[in-house]
Every structure is written in structure tokens, then in C-alpha cells.
C-alpha positions as CSV (number, residue, x, y, z in Angstrom):
1,M,-18.5,-1.6,456.5
2,S,-15.6,0.8,456.9
3,S,-16.2,4.6,456.9
4,P,-15.5,6.3,453.5
5,E,-12.4,8.6,453.1
6,I,-14.0,12.0,452.4
7,I,-12.1,15.1,451.4
8,V,-13.9,18.4,450.8
9,Y,-12.0,21.1,449.0
10,S,-13.8,24.5,449.9
11,S,-13.2,28.1,449.8
12,T,-14.2,30.9,452.2
13,G,-17.7,32.5,451.6
14,C,-18.7,29.6,449.3
15,P,-22.4,28.9,449.9
16,Y,-22.2,25.5,448.0
17,C,-19.4,24.4,450.1
18,E,-21.5,25.0,453.3
19,K,-24.2,22.9,451.7
20,V,-21.8,20.0,451.2
21,K,-20.5,20.2,454.7
22,T,-23.9,20.4,456.4
23,F,-25.2,17.5,454.2
24,L,-22.2,15.3,455.3
25,K,-22.6,16.3,459.0
26,D,-26.3,15.6,458.8
27,Q,-25.6,12.0,457.5
28,G,-23.1,11.4,460.1
29,F,-19.9,11.4,457.9
30,A,-16.6,12.7,459.0
31,Y,-14.5,14.4,456.4
32,E,-11.3,16.4,456.0
33,E,-11.8,20.1,454.9
34,R,-9.2,21.6,452.7
35,N,-9.8,25.3,452.4
36,A,-8.2,26.4,449.0
37,S,-8.7,30.0,449.9
38,I,-6.4,29.8,453.0
39,H,-3.9,27.1,452.0
40,K,-2.0,27.6,448.7
41,E,-1.1,23.8,448.8
42,Y,-4.9,22.8,448.4
43,F,-5.4,25.6,445.8
44,D,-2.5,24.0,443.8
45,Q,-3.8,20.4,444.2
46,L,-7.1,21.5,442.5
47,K,-5.4,23.2,439.7
48,E,-3.2,20.1,439.2
49,R,-6.5,18.1,438.7
50,K,-7.7,20.9,436.4
51,I,-10.5,21.7,438.9
52,Y,-11.3,25.5,438.9
53,G,-14.1,25.7,441.3
54,T,-15.3,24.6,444.8
55,P,-16.7,22.7,446.4
56,A,-14.8,19.6,445.2
57,T,-15.4,16.5,447.1
58,L,-13.5,13.2,447.0
59,I,-15.3,10.2,448.3
60,N,-12.9,7.1,448.3
61,G,-11.1,9.0,445.5
62,K,-14.1,9.6,443.4
63,L,-14.8,13.1,442.5
64,V,-18.1,15.1,442.9
65,L,-18.0,18.7,441.8
66,G,-20.5,21.2,443.3
67,F,-23.4,20.0,445.5
68,Q,-24.9,17.0,443.9
69,E,-27.0,15.2,446.3
70,K,-27.9,12.2,444.2
71,K,-24.2,11.5,443.6
72,F,-23.5,11.8,447.2
73,N,-26.1,9.3,448.1
74,K,-24.8,6.9,445.5
75,L,-21.3,7.1,446.6
76,L,-22.1,6.9,450.3
77,G,-24.6,4.1,449.9
78,L,-27.4,6.2,451.1
79,S,-31.0,5.8,449.7
80,E,-33.0,8.8,449.0
81,D,-35.5,7.7,451.7
82,S,-33.0,7.2,454.3
83,A,-31.1,10.5,453.5
84,S,-34.4,12.4,453.8
85,A,-35.2,10.6,457.0
86,V,-31.9,11.8,458.7
87,S,-32.3,15.4,457.3
88,N,-35.8,15.4,458.7
89,S,-34.9,14.0,462.0
90,K,-33.7,17.1,463.7
91,P,-35.6,18.4,466.7
92,E,-38.4,21.0,465.9
93,T,-40.6,23.1,468.0
94,S,-43.3,20.7,467.2
95,E,-43.3,17.0,466.2
96,E,-45.0,17.9,462.9
97,S,-43.4,17.3,459.5
98,A,-44.6,18.1,455.9
99,D,-45.6,14.4,455.7
100,T,-48.1,14.9,458.6
101,I,-49.2,18.4,458.0
102,F,-50.2,17.9,454.4
103,Q,-53.0,15.5,453.8
104,P,-54.8,14.2,450.6
105,V,-57.7,16.1,449.1
106,N,-61.0,14.6,450.4
107,E,-64.7,15.1,449.9
108,K,-65.1,17.5,452.8
109,I,-62.5,19.8,451.5
110,L,-64.2,19.8,448.1
111,E,-67.6,20.6,449.6
112,D,-66.6,23.4,451.8
113,V,-66.3,27.0,450.9
114,Y,-63.2,28.5,452.3
115,D,-62.7,32.0,453.4
116,F,-59.1,32.0,452.3
117,V,-57.1,29.8,450.1
118,T,-53.4,30.2,449.6
119,I,-51.8,28.4,446.5
120,G,-48.2,27.7,447.6
121,G,-47.2,26.6,451.1
122,G,-43.8,28.2,451.3
123,P,-43.0,31.1,453.6
124,A,-45.3,33.4,451.9
125,G,-48.3,30.9,451.9
126,A,-47.4,29.6,455.4
127,S,-47.3,33.0,456.8
128,A,-50.5,34.0,455.1
129,A,-52.2,30.9,456.6
130,V,-51.0,31.9,460.1
131,Y,-52.5,35.2,459.9
132,A,-55.7,34.2,458.2
133,A,-56.4,31.2,460.6
134,R,-55.4,33.4,463.5
135,G,-58.0,35.9,462.1
136,K,-60.8,33.3,462.2
137,L,-60.9,32.7,458.3
138,K,-61.5,29.2,457.3
139,T,-58.2,28.6,455.6
140,L,-56.7,26.1,453.2
141,V,-53.2,25.8,451.9
142,I,-52.4,23.9,448.6
143,D,-48.9,22.9,447.7
144,K,-47.8,20.4,445.1
145,A,-44.4,19.7,446.6
146,P,-44.0,20.9,450.2
147,K,-40.4,19.8,450.6
148,A,-39.1,20.9,447.2
149,G,-39.4,24.8,447.5
150,T,-36.4,27.2,447.6
151,L,-36.7,27.5,451.4
152,A,-37.4,23.8,452.0
153,I,-34.1,22.6,450.3
154,T,-32.0,25.4,452.0
155,H,-29.5,23.6,454.3
156,K,-28.8,26.4,456.8
157,I,-30.7,29.5,457.9
158,A,-29.1,31.7,460.4
159,N,-30.6,35.2,459.9
160,Y,-34.3,34.7,460.3
161,P,-35.5,37.1,463.0
162,G,-36.4,35.6,466.3
163,V,-34.7,32.2,465.5
164,R,-31.6,32.1,467.4
165,E,-30.2,28.8,466.5
166,E,-29.1,27.7,463.1
167,V,-31.9,25.6,461.4
168,T,-32.5,24.0,458.1
169,G,-34.9,25.7,455.6
170,L,-37.3,22.7,456.0
171,E,-37.3,23.1,459.8
172,L,-38.1,26.7,459.6
173,L,-40.7,26.2,457.1
174,T,-42.3,23.3,459.1
175,R,-42.5,25.5,462.1
176,M,-44.5,28.1,460.2
177,Q,-46.9,25.5,458.7
178,A,-47.4,23.8,462.1
179,Q,-48.3,27.1,463.7
180,A,-50.9,27.7,461.0
181,K,-52.3,24.2,461.5
182,N,-52.5,24.9,465.2
183,F,-54.7,28.0,464.5
184,G,-56.8,25.8,462.3
185,A,-55.6,25.9,458.7
186,D,-56.0,22.8,456.6
187,F,-53.2,21.8,454.2
188,V,-53.5,19.6,451.1
189,R,-50.9,18.2,448.7
190,S,-52.0,18.7,445.2
191,T,-51.3,20.6,441.8
192,V,-53.4,23.4,440.8
193,L,-54.4,22.8,437.2
194,S,-56.3,26.1,436.5
195,V,-58.3,28.9,438.2
196,D,-61.5,30.8,437.6
197,F,-61.8,34.2,439.5
198,S,-64.5,35.5,437.5
199,D,-67.2,35.2,440.3
200,E,-67.5,36.2,443.8
201,I,-66.7,32.7,444.9
202,K,-63.4,31.7,443.3
203,K,-62.7,28.3,441.8
204,I,-59.3,26.4,441.9
205,E,-59.2,23.2,439.8
206,L,-57.3,20.3,441.1
207,A,-57.0,16.8,439.7
208,E,-59.3,15.7,442.6
209,G,-62.0,18.4,442.0
210,T,-62.8,22.0,442.6
211,I,-61.8,24.1,445.5
212,K,-64.1,27.0,446.3
213,A,-63.0,30.2,448.1
214,K,-64.0,33.7,449.1
215,S,-60.4,35.1,448.6
216,V,-57.2,33.6,447.2
217,F,-53.6,34.3,447.7
218,I,-51.1,33.4,445.1
219,G,-48.0,32.4,447.0
220,V,-46.2,30.1,444.6
221,G,-42.5,30.1,444.5
222,A,-40.2,30.4,441.7
223,K,-38.6,27.8,439.3
224,A,-35.4,27.7,437.4
225,P,-35.5,28.5,433.8
226,S,-35.5,25.4,431.6
227,G,-32.4,24.3,429.7
228,K,-28.6,24.7,430.0
229,I,-25.9,25.9,427.6
230,K,-24.4,23.0,425.7
231,G,-21.3,22.0,427.7
232,E,-22.3,23.7,430.9
233,E,-23.0,20.6,432.9
234,E,-20.0,18.8,431.5
235,F,-17.6,21.5,432.5
236,T,-19.1,22.7,436.0
237,G,-16.2,22.9,438.2
238,R,-13.9,22.7,435.3
239,G,-14.2,26.2,434.1
240,V,-18.0,26.7,434.5
241,S,-18.7,28.6,437.7
242,Y,-21.7,30.3,439.4
243,C,-19.8,32.2,442.2
244,S,-17.0,34.7,441.9
245,T,-16.5,34.7,445.7
246,C,-16.0,30.9,445.6
247,D,-13.7,30.7,442.5
248,A,-12.2,34.0,441.4
249,A,-8.9,33.1,442.6
250,F,-8.5,30.1,440.2
251,Y,-8.5,32.6,437.4
252,Q,-5.8,35.2,438.4
253,D,-4.5,36.8,435.3
254,R,-6.6,34.7,433.0
255,V,-9.4,35.3,430.6
256,V,-13.1,34.8,431.6
257,A,-16.5,35.4,430.3
258,V,-19.5,36.6,432.4
259,V,-22.9,36.0,431.1
260,G,-26.0,37.6,432.5
261,D,-28.6,40.5,432.4
262,N,-29.0,41.4,436.0
263,D,-27.3,43.2,438.8
264,E,-25.7,40.0,440.0
265,A,-23.8,39.5,436.8
266,I,-22.6,43.2,436.9
267,H,-21.4,42.7,440.5
268,E,-19.7,39.5,439.8
269,A,-17.9,41.0,436.8
270,E,-16.7,43.8,439.0
271,T,-15.2,41.3,441.5
272,L,-13.6,39.2,438.7
273,A,-12.0,42.1,437.1
274,K,-9.8,42.4,440.4
275,Y,-8.3,39.0,439.6
276,C,-8.4,38.3,436.0
277,K,-6.4,39.8,433.0
278,T,-9.8,40.2,431.0
279,V,-13.3,40.0,431.7
280,K,-15.8,39.6,428.8
281,L,-19.2,40.5,429.9
282,L,-22.0,39.1,427.6
283,I,-25.5,40.8,428.1
284,P,-27.8,38.5,426.1
285,T,-30.9,40.6,426.6
286,E,-32.0,43.9,428.0
287,L,-30.5,44.6,431.4
288,K,-33.1,43.9,434.2
289,G,-33.7,46.4,436.9
290,D,-31.7,49.6,437.7
291,V,-28.3,48.4,436.7
292,D,-25.3,50.7,436.5
293,L,-22.6,49.8,434.1
294,S,-20.5,52.9,434.5
295,Q,-17.8,51.3,436.7
296,L,-17.3,48.4,434.2
297,E,-17.4,50.8,431.3
298,N,-14.4,52.6,432.7
299,N,-12.4,49.5,433.6
300,S,-9.8,48.7,431.0
301,K,-9.9,44.9,432.0
302,V,-13.6,44.5,431.3
303,E,-15.1,44.2,427.7
304,I,-19.0,44.6,427.4
305,Y,-20.9,42.8,424.7
306,K,-24.6,43.6,424.5
307,R,-27.1,41.3,422.8
308,H,-24.4,38.5,422.6
309,R,-25.4,35.0,423.7
310,V,-23.2,31.9,424.5
311,R,-24.3,28.9,422.3
312,E,-21.8,26.3,423.5
313,I,-18.9,25.8,425.9
314,I,-16.0,23.7,424.5
315,G,-12.8,22.2,426.0
316,T,-11.0,18.9,426.7
317,D,-10.4,18.6,430.4
318,S,-11.5,22.2,431.2
319,V,-13.1,25.1,429.4
320,E,-11.1,26.4,426.4
321,K,-13.5,28.2,424.2
322,I,-17.1,29.4,423.8
323,V,-19.2,29.7,420.9
324,V,-20.9,33.1,420.8
325,L,-23.8,34.4,418.8
326,T,-23.2,38.1,418.3
327,D,-25.6,40.9,418.0
328,K,-25.3,40.7,414.2
329,K,-26.3,37.0,414.4
330,E,-22.8,35.7,413.5
331,E,-21.3,32.9,415.2
332,Q,-17.8,33.4,416.7
333,V,-15.5,31.2,418.8
334,W,-13.7,33.0,421.5
335,D,-10.8,31.7,423.6
336,V,-11.6,31.9,427.5
337,D,-10.3,30.1,430.6
338,G,-13.6,30.1,432.3
339,I,-17.1,31.2,432.2
340,F,-19.4,32.5,435.0
341,L,-23.2,32.2,434.5
342,Y,-25.8,34.4,435.9
343,L,-28.7,33.8,433.5
344,G,-32.0,35.3,434.4
345,G,-32.3,33.6,437.9
346,M,-35.7,32.2,438.9
347,M,-38.9,32.8,437.2
348,P,-42.3,32.8,439.0
349,G,-44.3,29.6,438.8
350,T,-47.5,31.3,437.7
351,D,-48.1,29.7,434.3
352,F,-51.3,28.1,435.6
353,L,-52.9,31.5,436.1
354,K,-53.0,32.2,432.3
355,G,-55.2,35.3,432.0
356,A,-56.8,35.1,435.3
357,V,-54.9,38.1,436.8
358,M,-52.6,40.7,435.3
359,R,-49.0,39.6,435.0
360,D,-46.0,41.4,433.6
361,E,-44.0,40.2,430.7
362,E,-42.0,37.7,433.0
363,G,-45.0,36.2,434.6
364,Y,-44.8,38.2,437.8
365,V,-48.4,39.0,439.2
366,I,-49.0,42.8,439.4
367,V,-50.1,43.9,442.8
368,D,-50.7,47.2,444.8
369,E,-49.2,48.0,448.2
370,Y,-51.8,45.8,449.9
371,L,-50.8,42.9,447.5
372,R,-54.2,43.2,445.8
373,T,-54.4,42.0,442.2
374,N,-56.6,43.5,439.6
375,I,-59.3,41.0,440.7
376,D,-61.3,41.7,444.0
377,G,-60.5,39.1,446.5
378,V,-57.3,37.8,444.8
379,F,-53.9,38.7,446.2
380,A,-50.2,37.6,445.4
381,G,-46.8,38.0,447.1
382,G,-43.6,36.2,447.7
383,D,-41.7,35.0,444.6
384,A,-45.0,35.4,442.7
385,R,-44.6,39.3,442.5
386,R,-41.5,41.2,441.5
387,T,-39.4,42.2,444.3
388,P,-35.8,43.5,444.3
389,I,-34.6,40.9,446.8
390,K,-35.7,37.3,447.3
391,Q,-35.6,36.5,451.1
392,A,-37.8,34.1,453.2
393,V,-38.4,36.9,455.7
394,I,-39.8,39.2,452.9
395,S,-42.0,36.5,451.6
396,A,-43.3,36.0,455.1
397,A,-44.2,39.6,455.3
398,D,-46.1,39.5,452.1
399,G,-48.1,36.6,453.5
400,A,-49.1,38.6,456.4
401,I,-50.0,41.7,454.4
402,A,-52.1,39.5,452.0
403,A,-53.9,37.7,454.9
404,L,-54.9,40.9,456.4
405,S,-56.1,42.3,453.2
406,A,-58.1,39.2,452.6
407,E,-59.6,39.4,456.0
408,Q,-60.9,42.9,455.2
409,H,-62.3,41.6,451.8
410,V,-64.1,38.7,453.2
411,N,-65.6,40.5,456.2
412,K,-66.3,43.6,454.1
413,R,-64.4,46.0,456.4
414,T,-63.5,49.5,455.3
415,K,-60.0,49.2,456.4
416,L,-57.3,46.7,457.5
417,R,-57.5,45.3,461.0
418,P,-54.0,44.6,462.4
419,Q,-53.2,41.6,464.7
420,Y,-51.2,42.7,467.5
421,S,-51.2,39.2,469.4
């Protein structure tokens, strides 16, 4: 079978372009890269095809917009299992993998009373398990999908302290988990159905039975908000974008909409205003966090519409119009050449907690500086708590703090006992 002809149209600073290139390299496929940020010829080629975003990948002439792993697998003749096997075959500091670290729930696990249980095996949970197990706490990690978290699906990590080489997120996470396992932590793959924190011994309900623990760390990750705007998927890469760094140049002297209620949306609108004729910023809800609109309010190229929502994205070959629900609940149709979406980001996966601990209006667990919740012996961190920045290293730090706090609770110490080695 001959090798496929692959052309990747990219742009400088585009994270999704890097994902595509890393994926192809990992699978052993050669490709031609055409950087539309550097070469006007390639930029014009995309515009001729009515493509207004990168990455755009041609595989034997068939177009894939964005990073769509399932489409790549299909066009390249890869099964999901074989693709996963290749991505997991890179050398690690141990021979462990998520498949060998995480075991099914067994009777012994259900019979034991653990000193420390972490719900979630991502960077927060894995780090917590390292510190807890190293501190001689009987430790269990529960994760329903060890290879599906935000860090696990990240294709390249180059800024994690102490890791000099570039690694995939899954490699980095596996190293953390393997380290915790070496210290004695147990890992199980299962879904938490509910919790009961009302007694000194906490109960965590799984389909297989009840886990019992003296302390619990809520280290679950975040999940994407459900639902897309009508037309969003159809026009992704053809007027719908999520990255001004990648795609702003395609909208030189054109009219775009930016939709979002967070600092990212404001920053992206500022960037787009340097290129576009008009930027229509739609803020569907109250602004989240400490957001400064003053620069945009003083920019003649930016129009700000508070409490306006996009109901539908319309076009033929590319985006031409959007249907907007105004603050007066009236539907209007606006002419735009593109739309950049920054809607709410990820939400904490804490629904299973119900009323077990205090959470804010968006589901983030409320904690103090030691990551203690309002329930003695229950802690939370990582994406389960509200933080201004989401980074693996911050989640890992949360895990360490929570584990040390849990050790203090379990052993009834008057103060935290740091680990220096």
C-alpha cells in the first residue's frame, strides 16, 4: 500500500496545528507543511477553497478541518486500537501504562478502609496519591477514564518543571501514577455514582460496591459544556474559529463576531481588532472574573453587546450571517464574515457530589487555603476548585497540599508535616 499524500496547512502559534503534526509523526506518516502565516501563496490557497482557519489537512485530496482524530484514523486506515497503541508505545521512565496501573475493583478493595481516597486520577489526583502513599497513608485512586482527561489527551508538554524532554500528556501522567503505585497506592477504574460524607468514615458508591475512607480528595477534572450552536460544527474552519492567533489574518478588514463571557474572549477581541474592520463582541451572561473592558470600550472598531446570544450560524460555503437573540429577547440577523467562540470553557465534573460539600453556582468545590471543604476529612483541588489558571503543575501542587492536609487529619496532628524527601 502506497503512502498517502498529506498536506498540512498551518499557522504560527496554532496549538491545534501542533496537535495534527504530532499525531501524524507519532503514527509514522510523512507530510508537507504549508505555513499560511509565513507564505502568502499558502494563505491564498486556503482562501480560494473558502477555508478561513488552520489546521487544514489534505489526505489524498480529502479535507480535514481542525484536529479530528477519528477522521484522521479513517482516512489513514488506522483502527482506534492501533492508533492508541502507537501513541502509547513511546518510552517512559517506567514500563507502566494506564492499562496496567488501573485495575478492576475487587472484594479486598471493598473490604478495606482506606486512609485516603482520591476521586480522579489526573495530575491533581496522581500527585495527591504520591504524597499520601509516600506519607504511609493507605491510598486508593478512582478514575472512570484514565486516558481521557485534559492532560492525558494533550499531545505535547514542554514546560513541566523537571521534565526536560518533550512528552505527551499521557506519558507525564503515567509517570506520576506509576510513582504513586511504587509508593503503594492502589488504582481502580470505576465511576463514582454518589458519596456520603456524613460520618467519620466516608462512603463512596461505585457500581461494584462501597469504598470506605477516612479522608477523601475530590480531584476530578473538568468537562466541556454540552451542546453547540446550530451551524457551529458545519462551519468550523469555514468561518467558525476558536483561536485568533491561528486565524485572525484571514479576516483582514472584515467583520467578525466574538462570543464569550470571560477574559479569554476579551483578549481575543483585542487581538482581532488589530486586523478586522469591525469586531462585534457578544457577552451572553455576566462577565466571569476580574475582566477589564475599558480598552475595548475605547476602541472604535469594537462594538460591545451585553446579554446577546448567538442562536444560529448561517452560510453557504462559509459563514455569512448569525442569528442573535438580543437583550430585549428579539431575534436579529447580522451579517458577519466569521465568528470566534469562547463560551464558558470547561466546567467541573462535580455533579455526583450533589449536596455532600459546599459548591459555588458553577459547581466548583469551595475550599480554604489548605484545600479543606466544609466537611472534615474531605478536600478538593485541581479543576474541581475555582482557579484563575488551569495548568497541570497547579493541579499537581493542589494534590500535594491536599494529601498533606489529609495526613494531618488522619493522624490527628496539630499542624501539617511537610515531606522533604
